[in-house]
C-alpha positions as CSV (number, residue, x, y, z in Angstrom):
1,M,36.7,175.6,104.4
2,H,39.6,173.8,102.8
3,R,40.8,170.6,104.5
4,P,43.6,168.3,103.4
5,V,42.6,165.0,101.8
6,G,42.9,162.5,104.7
7,R,40.9,160.3,106.9
8,N,38.6,163.1,108.1
9,S,37.7,164.2,104.6
10,C,38.2,161.1,102.4
11,V,34.8,159.6,103.2
12,I,33.0,162.3,101.3
13,V,35.6,162.3,98.5
14,R,35.5,158.5,98.2
15,Q,31.7,158.5,97.9
16,A,31.8,161.0,95.1
17,R,34.6,159.1,93.4
18,A,32.9,155.7,93.8
19,W,29.8,157.2,92.2
20,A,31.9,158.5,89.3
21,A,33.7,155.2,88.9
22,S,30.5,153.2,88.9
23,L,29.1,155.4,86.1
24,G,32.3,155.6,84.0
25,V,34.0,152.2,84.4
26,S,32.8,148.7,84.9
27,V,34.7,145.5,85.6
28,G,33.9,142.1,84.0
29,L,35.2,138.7,85.0
30,A,35.9,136.2,82.2
31,L,37.0,132.7,82.8
32,A,39.0,131.7,79.7
33,G,41.8,129.4,78.6
34,P,43.7,127.1,80.9
35,G,43.0,127.9,84.5
36,W,40.9,130.9,85.5
37,A,42.0,133.9,83.4
38,Y,40.8,137.2,84.7
39,S,40.1,140.0,82.3
40,P,39.0,143.5,83.3
41,G,36.6,145.2,81.0
42,V,36.4,149.0,80.7
43,D,33.4,150.9,79.6
44,R,34.3,153.3,76.8
45,A,31.5,155.8,77.7
46,R,32.9,159.2,78.7
47,E,32.9,159.7,82.4
48,P,30.4,162.4,83.4
49,D,31.5,165.6,85.0
50,L,30.5,165.6,88.6
51,A,30.4,168.2,91.3
52,M,33.2,167.2,93.6
53,P,33.9,168.5,97.1
54,V,36.6,171.2,97.2
55,V,39.5,170.2,99.5
56,A,43.2,171.0,99.4
57,G,45.0,168.8,97.0
58,F,41.8,167.5,95.5
59,D,42.5,169.0,92.0
60,R,45.6,166.9,91.6
61,V,43.7,163.7,92.8
62,H,40.8,164.5,90.4
63,A,43.2,165.0,87.5
64,L,45.0,161.7,88.3
65,R,41.7,159.9,88.5
66,G,40.6,161.2,85.1
67,E,43.9,160.3,83.6
68,A,43.9,156.8,85.0
69,Y,40.4,156.1,83.6
70,A,41.3,157.6,80.3
71,A,44.3,155.3,80.1
72,L,42.1,152.3,80.9
73,R,39.6,153.2,78.2
74,A,42.5,153.5,75.7
75,D,43.8,150.1,76.8
76,D,47.1,151.8,77.8
77,W,47.6,149.5,80.8
78,R,51.2,150.6,81.5
79,H,50.2,154.2,81.7
80,A,47.2,153.3,83.9
81,M,49.5,151.5,86.3
82,R,51.9,154.4,86.6
83,I,49.1,156.9,87.1
84,S,47.3,154.7,89.6
85,R,50.5,154.3,91.6
86,E,51.0,158.1,91.7
87,W,47.3,158.5,92.7
88,A,47.8,156.1,95.5
89,S,50.8,157.9,96.8
90,V,49.1,161.4,96.6
91,D,46.0,160.1,98.4
92,P,46.9,157.1,100.5
93,D,43.4,157.0,102.1
94,D,41.6,156.2,98.8
95,D,41.1,152.6,97.9
96,T,40.1,153.3,94.3
97,P,43.6,153.5,92.8
98,W,44.4,150.1,94.3
99,V,41.4,148.6,92.6
100,L,42.5,150.1,89.3
101,L,46.0,148.7,90.0
102,A,44.5,145.3,90.4
103,W,42.9,145.6,87.0
104,T,46.3,146.5,85.4
105,Y,48.0,143.5,87.1
106,A,45.2,141.3,85.9
107,E,45.7,142.5,82.3
108,R,49.4,141.4,82.7
109,R,48.3,138.1,84.2
110,D,50.2,139.0,87.4
111,Y,47.9,137.4,89.9
112,A,50.1,137.9,92.8
113,G,49.9,141.6,92.0
114,V,46.1,141.4,91.7
115,V,46.0,139.9,95.2
116,A,48.3,142.5,96.7
117,A,46.4,145.4,95.2
118,Y,42.9,144.2,96.1
119,N,44.0,143.4,99.7
120,R,45.5,146.9,100.0
121,A,42.1,148.3,98.8
122,I,40.3,146.2,101.3
123,D,42.6,147.3,104.1
124,I,41.7,150.9,103.3
125,N,38.0,150.3,102.8
126,P,36.7,146.9,103.9
127,R,33.3,147.7,102.4
128,Q,34.2,146.7,98.9
129,R,31.7,145.9,96.2
130,H,31.1,142.4,94.8
131,P,33.5,142.6,91.8
132,V,36.4,143.2,94.1
133,W,35.8,140.2,96.2
134,R,35.0,138.0,93.2
135,G,38.1,139.2,91.4
136,L,40.2,138.4,94.5
137,G,38.7,134.9,94.6
138,V,39.6,134.4,90.9
139,A,43.2,135.5,91.5
140,Y,43.6,133.2,94.5
141,T,42.2,130.4,92.4
142,V,44.8,130.9,89.7
143,L,47.5,130.9,92.4
144,K,46.0,127.7,93.7
145,R,45.3,129.3,97.1
146,F,41.9,127.7,97.3
147,D,41.5,128.3,101.0
148,Y,41.9,132.0,100.5
149,A,39.7,131.8,97.4
150,V,36.9,130.3,99.5
151,T,37.1,133.2,101.9
152,A,37.0,135.8,99.1
153,Y,34.0,134.1,97.4
154,V,32.1,133.8,100.7
155,R,32.5,137.5,101.2
156,A,31.3,138.1,97.6
157,T,28.2,136.0,98.3
158,E,27.6,138.1,101.4
159,V,27.8,141.3,99.5
160,N,25.6,140.1,96.6
161,P,23.8,136.8,97.5
162,A,21.6,137.0,94.5
163,E,24.4,136.4,91.9
164,P,24.4,132.7,91.0
165,R,27.8,132.8,89.3
166,T,29.6,133.6,92.6
167,W,27.9,130.6,94.3
168,F,29.3,128.5,91.4
169,D,32.7,130.0,92.0
170,L,32.4,129.1,95.7
171,C,31.4,125.5,94.8
172,Q,34.5,125.1,92.6
173,A,36.7,126.6,95.3
174,H,35.3,124.3,98.0
175,L,35.8,121.3,95.6
176,R,39.4,122.3,94.9
177,N,40.0,122.8,98.6
178,A,38.8,119.2,99.3
179,E,35.5,120.2,100.9
180,P,32.9,118.4,98.8
181,A,30.1,118.7,101.4
182,L,30.4,122.5,101.4
183,A,30.7,122.5,97.6
184,I,27.3,120.7,97.4
185,L,25.8,123.4,99.6
186,A,27.2,126.2,97.4
187,A,26.0,124.5,94.2
188,K,22.5,124.3,95.8
189,Q,22.6,128.0,96.4
190,A,23.6,128.7,92.8
191,I,20.8,126.4,91.5
192,Q,18.2,128.0,93.7
193,R,19.0,131.3,91.9
194,E,19.3,129.8,88.4
195,S,17.5,126.4,88.3
196,D,19.0,125.4,84.8
197,Y,22.5,126.6,85.6
198,A,24.5,123.8,83.8
199,E,27.9,124.6,85.3
200,A,26.4,124.6,88.9
201,W,24.8,121.2,88.3
202,A,28.1,119.9,87.0
203,C,29.9,121.2,90.1
204,R,27.3,119.5,92.2
205,G,27.8,116.3,90.3
206,D,31.6,116.5,90.7
207,S,31.1,117.1,94.5
208,L,28.7,114.1,94.8
209,V,31.3,111.9,93.0
210,R,33.8,112.9,95.7
211,E,31.2,111.9,98.3
212,V,30.7,108.6,96.4
213,R,27.0,109.3,95.9
214,L,27.2,108.1,92.3
215,E,23.5,107.7,91.5
216,D,22.9,111.3,92.7
217,A,25.9,112.4,90.6
218,L,24.3,110.8,87.5
219,A,21.2,112.9,88.0
220,A,23.2,116.1,88.5
221,F,25.2,115.5,85.3
222,R,22.1,114.9,83.4
223,R,20.7,118.2,84.6
224,A,24.0,119.8,83.5
225,I,23.6,118.3,80.0
226,D,20.0,119.6,79.7
227,G,20.8,123.0,81.3
228,K,21.9,126.3,80.0
229,T,25.5,127.4,80.3
230,L,26.4,130.8,81.9
231,E,30.1,130.7,81.3
232,P,31.4,131.4,77.8
233,S,34.3,129.0,77.9
234,T,32.2,125.9,79.1
235,D,32.9,122.7,77.2
236,R,29.6,120.9,77.1
237,A,31.3,117.7,76.0
238,A,32.8,117.7,79.5
239,F,29.3,117.1,81.0
240,W,28.9,114.0,78.9
241,S,32.4,112.9,79.8
242,S,31.7,113.2,83.6
243,L,28.5,111.3,83.1
244,G,30.4,108.6,81.3
245,W,33.0,108.2,84.0
246,V,30.3,107.7,86.6
247,Y,28.8,105.0,84.5
248,H,32.2,103.5,84.1
249,R,32.7,103.4,87.9
250,L,29.3,101.7,88.1
251,D,30.3,99.2,85.4
252,R,27.4,100.1,83.2
253,A,28.6,99.7,79.6
254,D,25.3,101.0,78.2
255,G,25.7,104.3,80.0
256,V,29.3,104.6,78.9
257,Q,28.2,104.1,75.3
258,E,25.5,106.8,75.7
259,A,28.2,109.2,77.0
260,V,30.5,108.5,74.1
261,E,27.7,109.3,71.7
262,G,26.9,112.4,73.6
263,I,30.5,113.6,73.6
264,S,30.7,112.9,69.8
265,R,27.9,115.5,69.2
266,W,30.4,118.2,70.4
267,S,33.8,116.7,69.5
268,T,34.5,113.4,67.7
269,D,38.2,113.7,68.8
270,A,37.1,114.1,72.4
271,A,34.8,111.1,72.1
272,E,37.6,108.9,70.7
273,R,40.0,110.0,73.5
274,F,37.4,109.2,76.1
275,R,36.7,105.7,74.6
276,E,40.4,104.9,74.5
277,T,40.9,106.0,78.1
278,V,38.0,104.0,79.3
279,M,39.3,100.9,77.4
280,A,42.8,101.4,78.8
281,G,41.3,101.6,82.3
282,R,39.4,98.3,81.8
283,E,42.5,96.6,80.5
284,N,44.5,97.8,83.5
285,A,41.8,96.6,85.9
286,G,41.8,93.2,84.3
287,R,45.5,92.6,84.8
């Protein structure tokens, strides 16, 4: 029996589409450049032909879905946006075109658009997968809406608590939202899942500095220095710089010198800038 695509029939259709989407397209999050840049990644593998339920109007929806994914694989983001908008208007009960629209907005660095599209998808289907919640958190972070970023990352950790990177994201969001105690707890969760996670140890160190627990912060930054990085854009010299600033606050010249030497292993220019900034701070303090 043929039924119109709507709330009564969209559950079955959405499940089939979600399966197809998970096989044909994947989303990756990359933190790059100034701020938190969000880049969707599209799997070039051909989407498999699946047996879909037959409902009135479904042929058009199926065609739009295929055209939208084909445009994404071809990096034709403008066409993908146009088709996804048409798909959303043809089938307003489907959250998938709104997720695709969020990807196209992300490609254009339109983070307000990313937020609007993801929230529309969530309104339609609150049971979103982890990448949607994490992507929403990234977009809110770029927009400096750290309170909303915290909410999105918390939901992402609930959907997939085993992913250490999301706990690190949550640590950073709490820290930016002036919640260092909660940031420490989030860093702990990340480290429990990846004990040598350098960025998580650094976030813990930054949070401990905010709590004025400087000796504990030193230990955390040393673990960051010795750890392994999970984010491609991480500047390891920054770990040494953070260590050096804590030693500077503790008025320990030997530790500051050790930090300068550590920074210089990664960047001599960064080491010289750090040395000059520390010396300028000492001169100002002495006036």
